[in-house]
C-alpha positions in Angstrom: -75.4 66.9 45.7 -71.9 65.9 44.8 -72.4 62.4 46.3 -75.5 61.9 44.0 -73.7 63.4 41.0 -70.7 61.0 41.4 -73.1 58.0 41.8 -75.0 58.9 38.6 -71.7 59.5 36.7 -70.2 56.2 37.9 -73.3 54.3 37.0 -73.3 55.8 33.5 -69.6 55.1 33.1 -70.2 51.5 34.1 -73.0 51.2 31.4 -71.0 53.0 28.7 -69.6 50.7 25.9 -66.1 52.0 26.4 -66.3 53.0 30.0 -63.9 52.0 32.8 -66.2 49.4 34.3 -63.9 48.2 37.1 -63.2 51.7 38.3 -66.9 52.6 38.1 -67.8 49.5 40.0 -65.3 50.5 42.8 -66.8 54.0 42.9 -70.4 52.7 43.2 -69.4 50.1 45.7 -67.7 52.7 48.0 -70.7 55.1 47.7 -73.2 52.3 48.5 -71.2 51.1 51.5 -70.9 54.5 53.1 -74.6 55.2 52.5 -75.4 51.8 54.2 -76.9 50.4 51.0 -74.2 47.7 51.0 -73.5 45.9 54.3 -69.9 45.0 53.8 -66.8 46.9 52.8 -66.2 46.8 49.0 -62.6 45.6 49.2 -62.3 43.7 52.5 -65.9 42.6 53.3 -65.6 44.2 56.7 -69.1 44.2 58.3 -69.0 47.3 60.4 -72.1 49.5 60.1 -72.6 52.4 60.3 -69.4 53.3 58.5 -67.3 55.6 60.7 -64.4 57.8 59.5 -61.9 55.3 61.1 -63.5 52.3 59.4 -63.6 54.1 56.0 -59.9 55.1 56.3 -59.0 51.4 57.1 -61.0 50.4 54.0 -59.3 53.1 52.0 -55.9 51.7 53.0 -57.1 48.2 51.9 -58.4 49.7 48.6 -55.1 51.4 48.0 -53.3 48.0 48.5 -55.8 46.3 46.1 -55.3 49.1 43.6 -51.5 48.6 43.6 -51.8 44.9 43.1 -51.0 44.0 46.7 -47.6 45.9 46.8 -48.5 47.6 50.0 -47.1 45.4 52.7 -49.5 43.8 55.2 -47.6 45.2 58.1 -48.5 48.7 56.9 -52.2 47.9 56.6 -52.2 46.3 60.1 -50.4 49.3 61.5 -52.9 51.7 59.9 -55.8 49.7 61.4 -54.1 49.7 64.8 -53.6 53.5 64.6 -57.2 54.0 63.7 -58.4 51.6 66.4 -60.3 49.3 64.1 -60.0 45.6 63.3 -57.7 44.6 60.5 -59.4 43.0 57.5 -57.1 42.2 54.6 -58.0 43.3 51.0 -59.3 40.6 48.8 -56.6 41.1 46.2 -57.5 37.8 44.4 -61.1 38.9 43.7 -60.8 42.7 43.4 -59.6 44.0 40.1 -56.8 46.6 40.7 -58.9 49.3 38.9 -61.9 48.5 41.1 -59.7 48.8 44.2 -58.3 52.1 42.9 -61.9 53.4 42.3 -62.7 52.6 46.0 -59.5 54.3 47.1 -60.2 57.4 45.0 -63.8 57.7 46.3 -63.1 57.1 50.0 -60.1 59.5 49.9 -62.4 62.2 48.4 -65.3 61.6 50.8 -63.0 61.7 53.8 -61.0 64.8 52.6 -58.0 62.5 53.5 -54.8 64.4 53.0 -52.8 61.2 52.7 -55.2 59.8 50.1 -55.8 60.2 46.4 -54.8 63.7 45.4 -54.9 64.9 49.0 -58.6 64.1 49.3 -59.5 67.1 47.2 -60.3 65.6 43.8 -63.3 63.3 43.1 -62.6 60.2 41.0 -64.7 61.5 38.1 -65.2 65.1 37.0 -68.4 66.4 38.5 -70.7 69.0 37.0 -70.4 72.5 38.3 -73.4 73.9 40.0 -74.7 77.4 40.7 -76.0 78.6 44.1 -79.5 77.2 43.4 -78.1 73.7 42.9 -78.8 73.5 39.2 -76.0 72.6 36.8 -74.2 75.6 35.3 -74.9 75.8 31.6 -72.5 77.1 29.0 -74.5 80.3 28.7 -74.1 81.0 32.4 -70.3 80.8 32.2 -67.6 80.3 34.8 -68.7 83.1 37.1 -72.0 81.3 38.0 -70.4 78.3 39.5 -70.2 77.9 43.2 -67.6 76.0 45.1 -69.4 73.3 47.2 -67.0 71.2 49.2 -69.4 69.4 51.6 -69.3 65.7 50.9 -69.4 63.5 53.9 -70.0 65.2 57.2 -70.7 64.1 60.7 -73.8 64.9 62.7 -72.1 68.1 63.9 -71.8 69.3 60.3 -68.0 68.9 60.2 -65.9 66.5 58.0 -64.8 63.4 59.9 -61.4 63.4 61.4 
């Protein structure tokens, strides 16, 4: 549910007259890529499908570099890819707006529950609606006590978050 909520919020942010279009574009691009609706990584253009946790972390590193304007040294990105056991693909810092890269970084960090990522992988890039146990959005009349804490985002076939 959170995945769909984030997608809908990012799409509406993109369409809003004063919304952060580049960040929203990065969020939507990351979500489409992990859902296999986009065939290449949003920052590097890496073609791996399906997207594994290791590939997503490598893309997250590249997105972080694109978000900081290329200040992350290439040796660090190559080292991260080597540690993850995936091919190195450089971020396309000439074509990716830093805010778009940051949106990808925020989204992938959150989906992966990545402790080294954006806010420890615990905070989505946009505020999500709170939901009650039935899955419906908590209304003001229902109050704070009706909200459940749903933390499942991206899980493996075994039902566990990717490592």
